[in-house]
DSSP file (Angstrom, degrees, kcal/mol; ACC not computed):
  #  RESIDUE AA STRUCTURE BP1 BP2  ACC     N-H-->O    O-->H-N    N-H-->O    O-->H-N    TCO  KAPPA ALPHA  PHI   PSI    X-CA   Y-CA   Z-CA
    1    1 A M     >        0   0    0      0, 0.0     4,-2.1     0, 0.0     5,-0.1   0.000 360.0 360.0 360.0 -43.9   76.6  153.6  101.8
    2    2 A K  H  >  +     0   0    0      1,-0.2     4,-2.2     2,-0.2     5,-0.1   0.888 360.0  50.2 -65.0 -39.6   79.6  153.3  104.1
    3    3 A T  H  > S+     0   0    0      2,-0.2     4,-2.2     1,-0.2    -1,-0.2   0.897 109.4  51.1 -64.7 -41.9   77.7  151.1  106.6
    4    4 A K  H  > S+     0   0    0      1,-0.2     4,-2.4     2,-0.2    -2,-0.2   0.907 110.1  49.7 -63.0 -41.7   76.6  148.8  103.7
    5    5 A F  H  X S+     0   0    0     -4,-2.1     4,-2.6     1,-0.2    -2,-0.2   0.908 110.3  50.3 -63.0 -42.9   80.2  148.5  102.5
    6    6 A L  H  X S+     0   0    0     -4,-2.2     4,-2.4     2,-0.2    -2,-0.2   0.882 110.7  49.2 -64.5 -38.2   81.4  147.7  106.0
    7    7 A I  H  X S+     0   0    0     -4,-2.2     4,-2.4     2,-0.2    -2,-0.2   0.931 112.6  47.0 -66.4 -45.2   78.7  145.0  106.4
    8    8 A I  H  X S+     0   0    0     -4,-2.4     4,-2.5     1,-0.2    -2,-0.2   0.910 113.5  48.9 -63.2 -42.3   79.6  143.4  103.1
    9    9 A A  H  X S+     0   0    0     -4,-2.6     4,-2.5     2,-0.2    -2,-0.2   0.909 111.2  49.7 -63.7 -42.8   83.3  143.6  103.9
   10   10 A A  H  X S+     0   0    0     -4,-2.4     4,-2.3     2,-0.2    -2,-0.2   0.905 112.2  47.6 -63.3 -42.4   82.7  142.0  107.4
   11   11 A V  H  X S+     0   0    0     -4,-2.4     4,-2.5     2,-0.2    -2,-0.2   0.919 112.1  50.1 -64.9 -43.2   80.7  139.2  105.8
   12   12 A A  H  X S+     0   0    0     -4,-2.5     4,-2.1     1,-0.2    -2,-0.2   0.909 112.2  46.8 -63.1 -42.7   83.3  138.6  103.1
   13   13 A I  H  X S+     0   0    0     -4,-2.5     4,-2.2     2,-0.2     5,-0.2   0.908 111.8  51.4 -65.8 -41.7   86.1  138.4  105.7
   14   14 A S  H  X S+     0   0    0     -4,-2.3     4,-2.2     1,-0.2    -2,-0.2   0.916 111.3  47.3 -61.6 -43.7   84.1  136.1  107.9
   15   15 A L  H  X S+     0   0    0     -4,-2.5     4,-1.5     2,-0.2    -1,-0.2   0.875 109.2  54.6 -66.1 -37.4   83.4  133.7  105.0
   16   16 A A  H  < S+     0   0    0     -4,-2.1     4,-0.3     1,-0.2    -2,-0.2   0.924 114.2  39.6 -63.4 -44.1   87.0  133.7  104.0
   17   17 A F  H >< S+     0   0    0     -4,-2.2     3,-1.1     1,-0.2     4,-0.2   0.831 109.7  60.0 -75.4 -31.3   88.2  132.7  107.4
   18   18 A A  H >< S+     0   0    0     -4,-2.2     3,-1.1     1,-0.3    -1,-0.2   0.829  98.0  60.5 -65.3 -31.0   85.3  130.2  107.9
   19   19 A G  T 3< S+     0   0    0     -4,-1.5    -1,-0.3     1,-0.2    -2,-0.2   0.675 105.7  47.7 -70.0 -17.3   86.5  128.3  104.8
   20   20 A C  T <  S+     0   0    0     -3,-1.1     2,-0.5    -4,-0.3    -1,-0.2   0.332  93.0  97.0-104.2   5.5   89.8  127.5  106.4
   21   21 A Y    <   +     0   0    0     -3,-1.1     2,-0.4    -4,-0.2    -4,-0.0  -0.826  43.2 178.5-106.4 132.6   88.6  126.4  109.8
   22   22 A Y        -     0   0    0     -2,-0.5     3,-0.0     1,-0.1    -3,-0.0  -0.998  14.3-170.4-125.3 132.4   88.0  122.8  110.9
   23   23 A D  S    S+     0   0    0     -2,-0.4     2,-0.7     1,-0.1    -1,-0.1   0.350  73.7  79.0 -99.7   6.5   86.9  122.0  114.4
   24   24 A K    >>  -     0   0    0      1,-0.1     3,-1.6     2,-0.0     4,-1.1  -0.890  59.9-169.9-116.0 101.0   87.5  118.3  113.9
   25   25 A S  H 3> S+     0   0    0     -2,-0.7     4,-3.8     1,-0.3    -1,-0.1   0.793  83.0  65.9 -62.2 -29.2   91.2  117.6  114.3
   26   26 A E  H 34 S+     0   0    0      1,-0.2    -1,-0.3     2,-0.2     5,-0.1   0.754 101.4  50.6 -66.8 -21.5   90.8  114.0  113.0
   27   27 A L  H <4 S+     0   0    0     -3,-1.6    -1,-0.2     2,-0.1    -2,-0.2   0.836 118.4  36.6 -79.7 -34.5   89.9  115.5  109.6
   28   28 A V  H  < S+     0   0    0     -4,-1.1    -2,-0.2     1,-0.3    -3,-0.1   0.883 132.6  26.1 -83.6 -41.8   92.9  117.8  109.5
   29   29 A Y  S  < S-     0   0    0     -4,-3.8    -1,-0.3    -5,-0.2    -2,-0.1  -0.766  82.9-156.4-124.3  83.4   95.4  115.4  111.1
   30   30 A P        -     0   0    0      0, 0.0    -3,-0.1     0, 0.0    -4,-0.1  -0.293  28.9-101.8 -62.9 145.1   94.3  111.8  110.5
   31   31 A A        -     0   0    0     -5,-0.1     2,-0.3     1,-0.1    -5,-0.0  -0.356  34.9-112.6 -66.5 142.4   95.6  109.3  113.1
   32   32 A Q        -     0   0    0     -3,-0.1     2,-0.4     1,-0.1    -1,-0.1  -0.570  33.3-111.9 -73.8 137.5   98.5  107.2  112.0
   33   33 A T        -     0   0    0     -2,-0.3     2,-0.1     1,-0.1    -1,-0.1  -0.576  34.8-126.2 -72.2 126.4   97.6  103.5  111.7
   34   34 A A        -     0   0    0     -2,-0.4     2,-0.9     1,-0.1    -1,-0.1  -0.413  12.1-125.2 -73.7 149.0   99.3  101.6  114.4
   35   35 A C        -     0   0    0     -2,-0.1     2,-0.6     2,-0.0    -1,-0.1  -0.851  24.6-145.6 -96.0 106.3  101.5   98.6  113.5
   36   36 A D        +     0   0    0     -2,-0.9    -2,-0.0     1,-0.1    76,-0.0  -0.624  30.6 163.7 -79.1 115.7  100.1   95.7  115.5
   37   37 A T        +     0   0    0     -2,-0.6     3,-0.4    78,-0.1     2,-0.3   0.184  42.1 105.0-115.0  14.3  102.9   93.4  116.5
   38   38 A A  S    S+     0   0    0      1,-0.2    78,-0.1    78,-0.0    -2,-0.0  -0.741  84.9   2.9 -97.6 145.3  101.1   91.5  119.2
   39   39 A N  S    S-     0   0    0     -2,-0.3    -1,-0.2     1,-0.2     2,-0.2   0.874  81.3-176.7  53.7  47.5   99.8   88.0  118.9
   40   40 A L        -     0   0    0     -3,-0.4     2,-0.4    72,-0.1    -1,-0.2  -0.487  11.5-150.8 -76.6 145.2  101.2   87.4  115.4
   41   41 A K     >> -     0   0    0     -2,-0.2     5,-1.8     1,-0.1     4,-1.2  -0.955  14.2-146.0-119.9 135.5  100.4   84.1  113.6
   42   42 A Y  I  4>S+     0   0    0     -2,-0.4     5,-2.2    80,-0.4     6,-0.2   0.931  98.8  57.6 -59.1 -46.6  102.6   82.4  111.1
   43   43 A S  I  45S+     0   0    0      3,-0.2    -1,-0.2     1,-0.1    80,-0.0   0.712 126.8  10.5 -64.8 -23.0   99.6   81.1  109.2
   44   44 A T  I  >5S+     0   0    0     -3,-0.5     4,-1.2     3,-0.1    -2,-0.2   0.728 131.4  37.1-119.3 -56.8   98.0   84.5  108.5
   45   45 A D  I  X5S+     0   0    0     -4,-1.2     4,-1.5     2,-0.2    -3,-0.2   0.955 123.1  35.0 -69.9 -52.2  100.3   87.4  109.4
   46   46 A I  I  ><S+     0   0    0     -5,-1.8     4,-2.6     1,-0.2     5,-0.2   0.926 118.2  49.5 -74.8 -45.3  103.7   86.2  108.3
   47   47 A T  H  ><S+     0   0    0     -5,-2.2     4,-2.9    -6,-0.3     5,-0.2   0.840 107.9  57.2 -64.1 -29.7  102.7   84.1  105.3
   48   48 A G  H  X S+     0   0    0     -4,-1.2     4,-1.8    -6,-0.2    -1,-0.2   0.928 109.7  43.4 -63.8 -44.5  100.7   87.1  104.1
   49   49 A I  H  X S+     0   0    0     -4,-1.5     4,-2.0     2,-0.2     5,-0.2   0.931 117.5  46.1 -64.6 -45.9  103.8   89.3  104.1
   50   50 A L  H  X>S+     0   0    0     -4,-2.6     4,-3.3     1,-0.2     5,-2.0   0.896 110.3  52.7 -66.6 -40.8  105.9   86.6  102.5
   51   51 A A  H  <5S+     0   0    0     -4,-2.9     5,-0.3    -5,-0.2    -1,-0.2   0.903 113.6  44.2 -62.1 -40.7  103.3   85.8   99.9
   52   52 A T  H  <5S+     0   0    0     -4,-1.8    -1,-0.2    -5,-0.2    -2,-0.2   0.868 131.3  19.3 -70.3 -37.5  103.1   89.4   98.8
   53   53 A N  H  <5S+     0   0    0     -4,-2.0    -2,-0.2    -5,-0.1    -3,-0.2   0.637 131.9  23.3-112.5 -17.6  106.8   90.1   98.8
   54   54 A C  T >X5S+     0   0    0     -4,-3.3     4,-2.6    -5,-0.2     3,-1.6   0.735  93.5  77.8-125.9 -34.6  108.8   86.9   98.6
   55   55 A Y  T 34<S+     0   0    0     -5,-2.0     4,-0.3     1,-0.3     7,-0.2   0.750  82.2  72.0 -62.5 -25.3  107.1   83.9   97.2
   56   56 A A  T 34 S+     0   0    0     -5,-0.3     8,-0.3     1,-0.2    -1,-0.3   0.861 121.3  14.7 -57.7 -33.6  107.5   85.0   93.5
   57   57 A C  T <4 S+     0   0    0     -3,-1.6     8,-1.7     7,-0.1    -2,-0.2   0.658 129.7  51.1-110.4 -24.2  111.2   84.2   93.9
   58   58 A H  S  < S+     0   0    0     -4,-2.6    12,-3.0     6,-0.1    13,-0.4  -0.347  84.5  97.8-119.3  51.6  111.4   82.1   97.0
   59   59 A S  S >  S-     0   0    0     -4,-0.3     3,-0.9    10,-0.2     6,-0.2  -0.829  86.5 -93.6-128.5 172.0  108.8   79.4   96.7
   60   60 A G  T 3  S+     0   0    0     -2,-0.3    -1,-0.0     1,-0.3     9,-0.0   0.806 124.4  41.8 -55.4 -33.6  109.0   75.7   95.6
   61   61 A S  T 3  S+     0   0    0      2,-0.0     2,-0.3     0, 0.0    -1,-0.3   0.630  96.8  91.2 -92.0 -13.6  108.2   76.6   92.0
   62   62 A A    <   -     0   0    0     -3,-0.9    -5,-0.1    -7,-0.2    -6,-0.0  -0.617  49.3-171.3 -87.1 141.5  110.3   79.7   91.6
   63   63 A Q  S >  S+     0   0    0     -2,-0.3     3,-1.6     1,-0.1    -1,-0.1   0.657  73.1  77.6 -99.6 -21.5  113.9   79.4   90.4
   64   64 A A  T 3  S+     0   0    0     -8,-0.3    -6,-0.1     1,-0.3    -7,-0.1   0.765  85.9  62.0 -64.9 -26.5  115.0   83.0   91.0
   65   65 A G  T >  S-     0   0    0     -8,-1.7     3,-1.9     1,-0.3    -1,-0.3   0.403  89.6-152.2 -83.1   4.1  115.5   82.4   94.8
   66   66 A G  T <   -     0   0    0     -3,-1.6    -1,-0.3     1,-0.3    -4,-0.0  -0.384  67.6 -21.1  61.6-133.5  118.2   79.8   94.4
   67   67 A S  T 3  S+     0   0    0     -3,-0.1     2,-0.8    -2,-0.1    -1,-0.3   0.485 112.8 102.2 -89.5  -2.0  118.2   77.4   97.3
   68   68 A V    <   +     0   0    0     -3,-1.9     2,-0.4   -11,-0.1     8,-0.1  -0.740  48.5 177.0 -88.0 111.8  116.4   79.8   99.6
   69   69 A K        +     0   0    0     -2,-0.8    10,-0.2     6,-0.1   -10,-0.2  -0.916  16.7 174.1-113.6 141.2  112.7   78.8   99.9
   70   70 A L        +     0   0    0    -12,-3.0   -11,-0.2    -2,-0.4     6,-0.1   0.279  53.7  97.6-126.2   7.9  110.3   80.6  102.2
   71   71 A D  S    S+     0   0    0    -13,-0.4     2,-0.3   -17,-0.1   -12,-0.1   0.283  80.9  49.9 -91.9  13.0  107.0   79.0  101.3
   72   72 A S  S  > S-     0   0    0      1,-0.1     4,-2.6    -3,-0.1     5,-0.2  -0.982  82.3-120.5-141.2 156.3  106.9   76.5  104.2
   73   73 A Y  H  > S+     0   0    0     -2,-0.3     4,-2.5     1,-0.2     5,-0.2   0.917 113.6  51.3 -60.7 -43.5  107.4   76.8  107.9
   74   74 A T  H  > S+     0   0    0      1,-0.2     4,-0.9     2,-0.2    -1,-0.2   0.927 112.8  44.6 -61.4 -46.7  110.4   74.4  107.9
   75   75 A A  H  > S+     0   0    0      1,-0.2     4,-1.0     2,-0.2     3,-0.5   0.904 113.6  51.1 -65.2 -40.8  112.2   76.3  105.1
   76   76 A L  H  X S+     0   0    0     -4,-2.6     4,-1.8     1,-0.2     3,-0.5   0.902 103.0  57.9 -64.5 -41.6  111.5   79.6  106.6
   77   77 A T  H  X S+     0   0    0     -4,-2.5     4,-2.9     1,-0.2    -1,-0.2   0.765  96.4  65.1 -65.3 -22.8  112.8   78.7  110.0
   78   78 A T  H  X S+     0   0    0     -4,-0.9     4,-1.5    -3,-0.5    -1,-0.2   0.951 109.9  36.1 -61.3 -48.1  116.2   77.8  108.5
   79   79 A V  H  < S+     0   0    0     -4,-1.0     6,-2.2    -3,-0.5     5,-0.4   0.711 116.7  55.0 -80.8 -19.2  116.8   81.5  107.5
   80   80 A V  H >< S+     0   0    0     -4,-1.8     3,-1.0     4,-0.2    -2,-0.2   0.938 109.9  45.9 -70.7 -48.4  115.1   82.7  110.7
   81   81 A N  H 3< S+     0   0    0     -4,-2.9    -2,-0.2     1,-0.3    -3,-0.2   0.806 112.6  48.6 -68.5 -30.9  117.4   80.7  112.8
   82   82 A N  T 3< S-     0   0    0     -4,-1.5    -1,-0.3    -5,-0.2    -2,-0.2   0.478 110.2-122.5 -88.3   0.3  120.6   81.6  111.0
   83   83 A G  S <> S+     0   0    0     -3,-1.0     4,-1.6    -4,-0.2    -3,-0.1   0.408  79.7 117.2  82.1  -2.2  119.6   85.3  111.2
   84   84 A K  H  >  +     0   0    0     -5,-0.4     4,-2.5    -6,-0.2     5,-0.2   0.785  64.8  62.7 -73.5 -26.0  119.7   85.9  107.4
   85   85 A L  H  > S+     0   0    0     -6,-2.2     4,-2.6     2,-0.2     5,-0.2   0.966 107.8  41.4 -62.5 -51.4  116.0   86.7  107.1
   86   86 A V  H  > S+     0   0    0     -7,-0.3     4,-1.6     1,-0.2     6,-0.2   0.904 115.0  51.8 -64.7 -40.8  116.2   89.8  109.2
   87   87 A L  H  <>S+     0   0    0     -4,-1.6     5,-2.7     1,-0.2     4,-0.2   0.913 112.8  46.3 -60.0 -42.0  119.5   90.9  107.7
   88   88 A A  H ><5S+     0   0    0     -4,-2.5    10,-2.4     1,-0.2     3,-1.0   0.925 113.9  44.9 -69.0 -45.2  118.0   90.5  104.2
   89   89 A I  H 3<5S+     0   0    0     -4,-2.6    16,-0.5     1,-0.2    -1,-0.2   0.717 114.7  48.8 -76.7 -18.3  114.7   92.4  104.8
   90   90 A T  T 3<5S-     0   0    0     -4,-1.6    -1,-0.2    -5,-0.2    -2,-0.2   0.389 109.4-124.0 -96.0   3.2  116.5   95.2  106.7
   91   91 A H  T < 5 +     0   0    0     -3,-1.0    -3,-0.2    -4,-0.2     6,-0.1   0.888  52.1 167.9  56.5  42.5  119.0   95.5  103.9
   92   92 A S    > < -     0   0    0     -5,-2.7     3,-1.1    -6,-0.2    -1,-0.2  -0.489  42.6 -91.5 -84.8 154.4  121.9   95.0  106.4
   93   93 A P  T 3  S+     0   0    0      0, 0.0    -1,-0.1     0, 0.0     3,-0.1  -0.332 109.2  42.7 -60.5 146.8  125.5   94.3  105.4
   94   94 A G  T 3  S+     0   0    0      1,-0.2     2,-0.3    -3,-0.1    -6,-0.1   0.428 106.9  66.1  96.3  -0.6  126.3   90.7  105.2
   95   95 A A  S <  S-     0   0    0     -3,-1.1     2,-0.3    -8,-0.2    -1,-0.2  -0.987  89.4 -97.1-147.3 155.4  123.2   89.6  103.3
   96   96 A S        -     0   0    0     -2,-0.3     2,-0.3    -3,-0.1    -5,-0.2  -0.591  48.4-112.0 -71.3 131.1  121.5   90.2   99.9
   97   97 A A        -     0   0    0     -2,-0.3     4,-0.3    -6,-0.1    -8,-0.2  -0.481  45.3-117.9 -67.0 128.3  119.0   93.0  100.3
   98   98 A M  S    S+     0   0    0    -10,-2.4     7,-0.5    -2,-0.3    -7,-0.2  -0.935  92.8  41.7-124.8 147.4  115.5   91.6   99.8
   99   99 A P  S >  S-     0   0    0      0, 0.0     3,-1.7     0, 0.0    -1,-0.1   0.516 102.8-118.9 -64.4 142.6  113.2   91.8   97.9
  100  100 A K  T 3  S-     0   0    0      1,-0.3    -2,-0.1    -2,-0.1    -4,-0.0  -0.302  87.5  -3.1 -62.8 132.6  115.9   91.9   95.3
  101  101 A N  T 3  S+     0   0    0     -4,-0.3    -1,-0.3     1,-0.2    -3,-0.1   0.749 116.8 101.0  57.1  27.7  116.0   95.1   93.2
  102  102 A M  S <  S-     0   0    0     -3,-1.7    -1,-0.2    -5,-0.1     3,-0.1  -0.895  82.1 -86.4-132.9 162.1  113.0   96.4   95.1
  103  103 A P        -     0   0    0      0, 0.0     3,-0.1     0, 0.0    -1,-0.0  -0.279  57.5 -87.8 -64.1 158.1  112.5   98.9   98.0
  104  104 A K        -     0   0    0      1,-0.1     3,-0.1   -14,-0.1   -14,-0.1  -0.249  53.0 -91.6 -59.7 152.0  112.8   97.5  101.5
  105  105 A L        -     0   0    0    -16,-0.5    -1,-0.1    -7,-0.5    -7,-0.0  -0.195  58.5 -80.5 -57.0 160.2  109.6   96.1  103.0
  106  106 A S     >  -     0   0    0      1,-0.1     4,-2.5    -3,-0.1     5,-0.2  -0.272  38.4-114.4 -61.6 153.4  107.5   98.6  105.0
  107  107 A D  H  > S+     0   0    0      1,-0.2     4,-2.8     2,-0.2     5,-0.2   0.882 118.1  54.2 -56.5 -38.3  108.7   99.4  108.5
  108  108 A C  H  > S+     0   0    0      2,-0.2     4,-2.4     1,-0.2    -1,-0.2   0.940 108.2  47.2 -64.2 -46.4  105.5   97.8  109.8
  109  109 A D  H  > S+     0   0    0      2,-0.2     4,-2.3     1,-0.2    -2,-0.2   0.913 113.7  48.5 -62.6 -41.4  106.1   94.5  107.9
  110  110 A I  H  X S+     0   0    0     -4,-2.5     4,-2.7     1,-0.2    -1,-0.2   0.934 112.5  48.4 -62.5 -45.2  109.7   94.4  109.1
  111  111 A N  H  X S+     0   0    0     -4,-2.8     4,-2.4    -5,-0.2    -2,-0.2   0.857 110.2  52.2 -64.5 -34.5  108.6   95.0  112.7
  112  112 A R  H  X S+     0   0    0     -4,-2.4     4,-2.4     2,-0.2    -1,-0.2   0.917 111.1  46.2 -67.9 -42.7  105.9   92.3  112.4
  113  113 A I  H  X S+     0   0    0     -4,-2.3     4,-2.3     2,-0.2    -2,-0.2   0.937 114.5  47.8 -64.3 -45.5  108.4   89.7  111.2
  114  114 A K  H  X S+     0   0    0     -4,-2.7     4,-2.9     1,-0.2    -2,-0.2   0.911 112.2  49.5 -61.7 -42.0  110.9   90.7  113.9
  115  115 A A  H  X S+     0   0    0     -4,-2.4     4,-1.9     2,-0.2    -1,-0.2   0.912 109.2  51.6 -64.7 -42.1  108.2   90.6  116.5
  116  116 A W  H  <>S+     0   0    0     -4,-2.4     5,-2.7     2,-0.2     6,-0.4   0.915 112.6  46.6 -60.0 -42.7  107.0   87.1  115.4
  117  117 A I  H ><5S+     0   0    0     -4,-2.3     3,-1.9     1,-0.2    -2,-0.2   0.942 112.3  49.3 -63.2 -47.6  110.6   85.9  115.6
  118  118 A N  H 3<5S+     0   0    0     -4,-2.9    -1,-0.2     1,-0.3    -2,-0.2   0.761 105.2  59.2 -64.5 -24.8  111.1   87.5  119.0
  119  119 A Q  T 3<5S-     0   0    0     -4,-1.9    -1,-0.3    -5,-0.2    -2,-0.2   0.334 135.8 -84.6 -85.7   7.1  107.9   85.8  120.1
  120  120 A G  T < 5 -     0   0    0     -3,-1.9    -3,-0.2     1,-0.1    -2,-0.2   0.442  48.9-103.8 108.3   1.2  109.4   82.4  119.3
  121  121 A A      < -     0   0    0     -5,-2.7    -4,-0.2    -6,-0.2    -1,-0.1   0.910  56.1-167.2  46.6  51.7  108.6   82.1  115.6
  122  122 A Q        -     0   0    0     -6,-0.4     2,-1.5    -3,-0.1   -80,-0.4  -0.353  28.7-125.6 -74.3 149.4  105.8   79.7  116.3
  123  123 A N              0   0    0      1,-0.2    -1,-0.1   -81,-0.1   -82,-0.1  -0.650 360.0 360.0 -89.8  77.1  104.1   77.6  113.7
  124  124 A N              0   0    0     -2,-1.5    -1,-0.2   -84,-0.1   -83,-0.1   0.369 360.0 360.0-122.7 360.0  100.6   78.8  114.5
């Protein structure tokens, strides 16, 4: 009887610990998605970020953005060259925090815009 109890107890303890064990670290600690800032293109990468976060107020048809338009390369480079785009999206002093009344863009989106600017802000 005592041996049977010990066997049952050993099996129960083994099963309890087996349920908490993973031998695949990627299941327990998934890899962080890297923020790719290399070879950015205005036509896909930058306009995608701007379309999602900015065009509702800062496009040719929107009135909320005042005179700041971001829906063309020419209009965008005006605020890129005067430094106001980066100040606005990083919520820095000296500029209106954008998007207005919304959380700051993701760190990845901000880093992608900054990298595109640092890479020459090409119209590609």
